C-alpha positions in Angstrom: 0.0 0.0 0.0 1.4 3.4 -1.0 1.7 5.8 1.9 0.9 9.5 1.2 2.7 12.0 3.4 1.3 15.5 3.9 1.9 18.7 5.9 -0.1 21.8 6.7 1.0 25.1 5.2 0.7 27.0 8.5 4.3 26.4 9.7 5.2 29.9 10.7 7.6 30.2 7.8 6.3 33.6 6.5 5.9 32.2 2.9 2.6 32.5 1.1 0.8 29.3 0.2 1.3 29.6 -3.5 5.1 29.7 -3.0 5.2 27.2 -0.1 3.1 24.5 -1.7 5.8 23.8 -4.4 8.4 23.7 -1.7 6.4 21.1 0.1 6.5 18.9 -3.0 10.2 19.5 -3.5 10.8 18.2 0.1 9.1 14.9 -0.8 5.6 15.4 0.5 2.8 14.3 -1.8 0.0 16.2 0.0 -0.8 19.3 2.0 -3.6 21.1 3.8 -4.4 24.8 4.2 -6.4 27.0 6.4 -9.4 28.9 5.0 -8.5 32.3 3.6 -11.8 32.7 1.7 -12.9 31.6 -1.7 -9.9 33.2 -3.5 -7.4 31.6 -1.1 -8.7 28.1 -1.5 -9.0 28.5 -5.2 -5.4 29.6 -5.5 -4.2 26.7 -3.4 -6.2 24.4 -5.6 -4.6 25.9 -8.7 -1.1 25.6 -7.2 -1.8 22.0 -6.2 -2.8 21.0 -9.7 0.2 22.7 -11.2 2.6 20.9 -8.8 0.8 17.5 -8.9 0.1 17.5 -5.2 -2.9 16.2 -3.3 -4.9 19.0 -1.6 -5.9 16.9 1.4 -8.1 19.2 3.5 -9.1 22.7 4.4 -8.9 23.6 8.1 -12.0 25.6 9.0 -11.7 28.7 11.1 -12.0 27.9 14.8 -11.9 31.1 16.8 -15.7 31.3 16.8 -16.2 27.6 17.6 -17.6 28.4 21.1 -20.3 30.6 19.5 -21.8 27.5 17.8 -23.2 26.7 21.3 -24.7 30.1 21.8 -28.4 30.8 21.0 -29.5 33.4 18.5 -27.7 35.4 15.8 -24.3 35.0 17.4 -24.4 31.3 16.9 -26.1 31.5 13.5 -23.2 33.6 12.2 -20.7 31.1 13.4 -22.5 28.3 11.6 -22.8 30.5 8.5 -19.0 31.0 8.5 -18.5 27.2 8.6 -21.0 26.6 5.8 -19.2 29.2 3.6 -15.9 27.4 4.3 -17.6 24.1 3.4 -18.9 25.4 0.1 -15.4 26.8 -0.8 -13.9 23.4 0.1 -16.4 21.5 -2.1 -16.2 23.9 -5.0 -12.4 23.4 -5.1 -12.6 19.6 -5.0 -11.1 19.2 -1.5 -12.6 16.1 0.2 -12.2 16.9 3.9 -12.8 20.0 6.1 -11.3 20.0 9.6 -13.5 21.4 12.3 -13.1 22.2 16.0 -16.1 21.8 18.2 -15.0 24.3 20.8 -12.4 26.7 21.8 -11.7 27.7 25.4 -10.2 25.8 28.4 -13.0 26.7 30.8 -16.0 25.5 28.7 -17.4 22.1 29.6 -21.2 22.3 29.0 -22.3 21.3 25.5 -26.0 21.8 24.7 -28.6 20.9 22.2 -28.3 24.2 20.4 -24.7 23.5 19.4 -25.4 19.9 18.6 -28.1 20.8 16.2 -25.9 23.3 14.5 -23.1 20.8 14.0 -25.7 18.3 12.8 -26.9 20.7 10.2 -23.3 21.3 9.1 -22.8 17.6 8.5 -26.1 17.3 6.6 -24.9 20.2 4.3 -21.6 18.3 3.9 -23.5 15.2 2.7 -25.0 17.4 0.0 -21.6 18.8 -1.0 -19.7 15.5 -1.0 -17.3 16.6 1.7 -16.4 14.8 4.9 -16.2 16.8 8.2 -13.3 15.6 10.3 -13.9 16.7 13.9 -10.7 17.3 15.8 -9.8 16.6 19.4 -9.3 19.9 21.1 -10.1 21.4 24.5 -13.3 20.3 26.1 -13.7 16.7 25.0 -17.3 16.8 26.1 -18.2 18.8 23.0 -16.5 16.4 20.7 -18.4 13.5 22.3 -21.7 15.3 22.1 -21.3 16.0 18.4 -20.0 12.5 17.7 -23.1 11.0 19.2 -25.3 13.2 17.0 -23.5 12.6 13.7 -21.6 9.4 13.8 -24.1 7.6 11.5 -23.5 10.1 8.7 -20.9 9.1 6.0 -19.9 12.8 6.0 -18.7 12.7 9.6 -15.3 11.5 10.8 -12.4 12.3 13.2 -9.1 14.1 12.9 -6.5 12.9 15.5 -4.2 15.6 16.7 -1.5 13.8 18.7 -0.2 17.0 20.3 -3.7 18.0 21.5 -4.1 14.5 23.0 -1.0 15.1 25.1 -1.5 18.6 26.4 -5.3 19.0 26.3 -6.8 15.6 26.7 -4.6 14.1 29.4 -2.9 11.6 27.1 -6.2 9.7 26.8 -6.7 7.4 23.8 -8.8 9.8 21.8 -9.0 7.7 18.6 -11.2 5.3 20.6 -13.9 8.0 20.5 -14.5 7.4 16.8 -13.4 3.8 16.3 -12.8 3.2 12.6 -14.0 6.7 11.6 -10.4 8.2 11.7 -10.1 10.1 8.4 -7.4 12.6 9.0 -4.3 13.2 11.2 -2.4 16.1 12.6 0.8 14.6 13.8 2.9 16.9 16.1 4.8 16.7 19.4 5.1 18.7 22.6 6.3 18.4 26.2 2.8 17.4 27.5 0.9 19.5 30.1 3.5 21.5 32.1 1.3 23.5 34.4 -1.6 22.6 36.7 -4.1 24.4 34.5 -4.4 23.5 30.9 -3.4 26.3 28.6 -2.7 26.7 24.8 1.0 27.5 25.6 1.8 23.8 25.8 0.5 23.1 22.3 3.9 23.5 20.7 3.4 21.7 17.4 7.0 20.3 17.3 8.0 17.9 14.7 7.4 14.3 15.8 10.3 12.7 17.9 11.3 16.2 19.2 9.0 16.0 22.3 7.6 13.4 24.6 5.1 11.6 22.5 5.1 7.8 22.3 5.4 7.4 18.6 5.5 3.7 18.5 2.2 3.8 20.4 0.9 6.3 17.9 1.9 3.9 15.0 0.3 1.0 16.8 -3.0 2.8 17.3 -3.0 3.9 13.6 -2.8 0.2 12.7 -5.5 -0.7 15.2 -7.8 1.8 13.6 -7.0 0.5 10.2 -6.0 4.0 9.1 -4.9 4.2 5.4 -5.3 7.9 4.8 -2.8 10.6 4.4 -0.1 10.7 7.1 -0.4 14.5 7.7 1.8 16.7 9.9 0.6 19.9 11.6 3.8 21.5 12.8 5.5 24.9 13.1 9.0 26.3 13.1 8.0 29.0 15.6 9.7 29.0 19.0 7.9 29.4 22.2 10.5 30.6 24.6 8.4 30.0 27.7 8.1 26.3 27.0 11.3 25.3 25.1 14.8 25.9 26.5 16.2 26.7 23.1 15.1 27.1 19.5 15.8 23.7 18.2 15.0 24.7 14.6 17.0 28.0 14.6 19.6 26.8 12.2 17.1 25.7 9.6 15.7 27.7 6.7 12.3 26.9 5.3 13.7 24.2 2.9 15.7 22.7 5.7 12.7 22.5 8.0 10.6 20.9 5.3 13.4 18.4 4.6 13.7 17.5 8.3 9.9 17.2 8.5 9.8 14.7 5.6 12.6 12.6 7.2 10.4 12.5 10.4 7.4 11.5 8.3 9.3 8.5 6.9 10.6 7.6 10.4 7.0 7.6 11.8 5.8 5.5 8.8 8.5 2.9 9.4 7.1 2.2 12.9 3.8 0.9 11.4 3.3 -2.8 11.1 0.0 -2.8 9.1 
């Protein structure tokens, strides 16, 4: 079985996607994902992918308004509308997966029927568009579970496993078990786990795999257990968080060097799988 390796364009390299995507291919990656920068941004990434012969694996939906999905009235309706617009841009540009956060905020732990119904309507729209929604493990696992229970029967619903979030937000729990065989996307990255009594976003370092404390053999084994055969996708950054890392471990690397190292790590992770 041919393995496809991918990486997200949001690596903190300061290079626009239309220039970065060719560099991703030159480093060895066959696929990539982007954030959502409106209809024009997704269309440009699509055009660049076609020119480079790369697989445009997914669009990461905006997440800063995720908590508003659970708020009644026009505030929540506007948050849903934003996700639907992202979904339509994803579909129109022939991208098969949209990554979605169900919540943002460390102090929120009370999902409700309002939010569940909004996410259900998003999945129903995705069915019409021919796109799968990959719900990602983030803060507040209660929200992910509530949405899962409402949409798991839909072929347009699935799960995106972020290994770094699992370590610093989800207490190293085995989050792929939440969706069983519905794992359809990955965000592989590393960190130093939760370093403070209170969970904060500062621990979400998005290091390259094998540069933090993750059990990568365990990750590989769980991928095999889930029967995952999709794109092996990294979500990493070259940015340095001084408060959490004693030194900038990627300081000597330019963009091409960082991508080259990332691809070497991708091959190393893949070598751990038994299938």
